C-alpha positions in Angstrom: 0.0 0.1 0.3 2.8 2.2 1.0 4.6 2.2 -2.6 1.3 2.5 -4.4 0.6 5.9 -2.3 4.2 7.2 -2.6 3.9 6.6 -6.6 0.4 8.3 -6.4 2.1 11.3 -4.7 4.4 12.0 -7.4 1.7 12.5 -10.1 0.6 15.0 -8.4 -3.3 13.1 -8.3 -5.8 13.4 -5.9 -7.1 9.8 -4.4 -9.0 8.0 -1.6 -8.2 4.5 -0.5 -10.5 1.7 0.1 -9.6 -1.4 2.1 -12.5 -3.8 0.9 -14.3 -4.1 -1.9 -17.7 -3.1 0.0 -16.0 0.4 1.2 -14.9 0.7 -2.5 -18.5 0.7 -3.4 -19.8 3.0 -1.2 -17.1 5.4 -1.4 -17.7 5.4 -5.6 -22.1 6.2 -4.3 -20.8 9.1 -2.4 -18.6 10.7 -4.6 -17.5 11.1 -7.9 -14.6 9.5 -9.6 -12.1 10.0 -12.9 -10.9 6.5 -12.3 -10.1 3.2 -10.6 -6.9 1.2 -9.4 -7.1 -2.5 -8.5 -5.0 -4.8 -6.3 -4.6 -7.5 -8.6 -3.6 -9.6 -5.1 -6.5 -8.3 -3.5 -9.0 -8.9 -6.5 -7.6 -12.5 -7.3 -8.3 -13.1 -3.5 -11.7 -11.4 -3.1 -15.0 -13.5 -2.8 -17.2 -14.0 -5.3 -19.6 -10.9 -4.3 -16.6 -9.0 -4.0 -15.5 -9.6 -6.8 -18.4 -8.8 -8.6 -18.4 -5.4 -7.5 -15.4 -5.0 -8.4 -15.8 -6.0 -11.8 -18.9 -3.9 -12.0 -16.6 -0.9 -11.2 -14.0 -1.9 -14.1 -17.3 -2.2 -16.4 -18.2 1.4 -15.2 -14.8 3.8 -14.9 -11.5 3.7 -16.0 -9.7 1.2 -14.5 -6.4 -0.5 -14.4 -4.6 -3.1 -12.6 -1.7 -2.8 -10.1 1.2 -5.0 -8.6 3.5 -4.4 -5.8 6.5 -6.4 -7.6 8.7 -7.0 -4.4 11.9 -8.5 -6.2 12.1 -5.8 -8.5 10.6 -3.0 -6.1 8.7 -1.9 -9.1 4.6 -1.2 -9.7 3.4 -3.8 -12.2 0.5 -1.9 -14.3 -2.1 -4.3 -16.2 -4.3 -2.7 -18.4 -4.8 -4.2 -21.1 -2.5 -2.1 -24.2 -0.1 -0.8 -21.6 0.9 -4.2 -20.1 4.5 -3.6 -21.0 4.8 -0.4 -18.9 6.4 -2.0 -15.3 8.5 0.9 -14.4 7.3 2.3 -11.0 5.0 4.8 -11.5 5.5 5.4 -15.3 2.2 2.9 -16.2 0.3 4.7 -13.4 0.8 8.5 -14.9 0.1 7.4 -18.6 -3.3 5.7 -17.2 -3.6 8.5 -15.2 -3.2 11.5 -18.4 -4.7 9.8 -21.0 -7.2 7.6 -19.3 -8.3 9.8 -16.3 -8.0 13.4 -16.8 -10.4 14.0 -19.6 -12.6 12.1 -18.2 -15.8 13.1 -16.4 -15.9 12.4 -13.0 -19.0 10.4 -12.0 -20.7 8.4 -9.5 -21.2 4.7 -9.4 -24.7 4.0 -10.7 -26.9 3.3 -7.0 -29.9 1.8 -8.5 -29.1 -1.5 -9.0 -28.0 -3.4 -12.0 -29.0 -6.9 -13.3 -27.5 -9.2 -16.2 -30.3 -9.4 -18.8 -30.6 -9.5 -22.6 -33.6 -7.3 -24.3 -33.2 -6.6 -27.8 -33.0 -2.8 -28.7 -33.0 0.0 -31.5 -30.0 2.2 -30.7 -30.0 5.3 -32.7 -28.5 8.9 -32.9 -31.6 10.4 -33.3 -35.1 10.4 -32.7 -36.3 9.1 -36.1 -34.5 6.0 -36.1 -33.4 6.1 -39.5 -31.7 2.7 -41.2 -28.6 4.4 -41.8 -28.2 5.4 -38.1 -29.6 2.7 -36.3 -28.4 -0.3 -34.7 -30.3 -3.7 -34.3 -28.4 -4.7 -31.1 -29.1 -5.5 -27.3 -28.8 -5.0 -23.7 -26.1 -6.6 -21.6 -27.2 -5.7 -18.1 -30.3 -3.2 -17.4 -31.1 -0.9 -14.1 -33.9 1.7 -13.4 -31.5 4.5 -14.4 -29.8 3.3 -17.7 -28.7 0.3 -18.8 -24.8 -1.2 -21.5 -26.1 -1.6 -24.8 -23.8 -3.6 -27.2 -23.0 -1.1 -31.0 -19.7 -1.2 -32.4 -20.4 2.5 -33.3 -18.2 5.1 -31.8 -19.7 7.6 -29.0 -18.3 10.0 -27.5 -19.0 10.8 -23.4 -22.0 13.3 -23.3 -23.5 12.2 -26.3 -27.2 12.1 -26.7 -29.0 8.6 -28.3 -32.1 6.9 -28.8 -33.3 3.6 -27.9 -36.7 1.1 -28.4 -37.1 -1.7 -26.2 -38.5 -4.1 -29.1 -40.3 -5.7 -26.3 -41.7 -2.9 -24.1 -45.8 -2.0 -24.6 -44.6 1.4 -24.9 -42.9 2.0 -27.9 -41.8 5.9 -27.3 -38.6 6.6 -28.3 -36.1 7.0 -25.1 -33.8 9.8 -24.5 -30.7 8.5 -23.5 -26.6 9.9 -22.8 -23.6 7.9 -23.0 -21.6 7.9 -20.1 -19.1 5.5 -21.2 -17.8 4.0 -24.4 -16.1 0.7 -24.4 -14.9 0.1 -28.0 -13.8 -2.7 -29.9 -11.0 -4.4 -28.9 -10.5 -3.8 -25.1 -9.4 -8.1 -23.7 -12.1 -9.4 -22.5 -14.7 -6.8 -22.5 -17.9 -6.6 -25.0 -17.8 -3.0 -26.8 -20.7 -0.8 -26.6 -22.0 1.9 -24.4 -23.3 2.3 -20.9 -26.8 5.1 -20.7 -28.0 7.0 -18.7 -32.4 6.9 -19.2 -33.1 11.1 -19.5 -37.0 10.4 -20.5 -38.9 6.9 -19.5 -42.5 6.9 -19.8 -44.7 5.9 -16.4 -45.4 2.6 -18.7 -41.4 2.4 -19.2 -40.4 2.9 -16.2 -42.7 0.0 -14.8 -41.7 -2.3 -17.5 -37.8 -1.8 -16.8 -38.6 -2.0 -12.9 -40.5 -5.6 -13.7 -37.4 -6.3 -14.9 -34.9 -5.7 -12.7 -36.5 -6.4 -9.5 -35.3 -9.2 -7.8 
């Protein structure tokens, strides 16, 4: 832990420390963050429930796995395309400068998200013209948003429109892109995390039925 703190202090970045995944979840719901760092050993040793919390956060925030190499007294960074950067602090700084500083700080969603597949039409405009409409599906849904598979590129803050094919109310749902997982990231399905901006009462009730235990 001391090595991580020392490396981050040299980069001049504000950070908080969570000693358990439950504590991390609570902190991320109460405070907005630009990114997360995970100790690899802690993630490997975590319980099934803690791992779920961890991977939910990894899929929501820019994230990097880090590991202290006592033999070589270095911090190894394990972030997909930067996996070979093992010099102490270098990988961390690259991650923070490239992935975090320009990212919008956000809180972890408070609504429980359920892994569920629903057929969806996703479009960049409310008219759903063929050229800019994807026939796709959700990977998970909450009362506040969803993660939807797409190969199209969107930016944080972009407005999109979606329809759940099996919903009674087919009114286009306005949503904001909170994050993008581009194609090619290891072990991650490409798509966009969306926040619902407009739901009719009928649509809200249908989503509630989907996500409730």
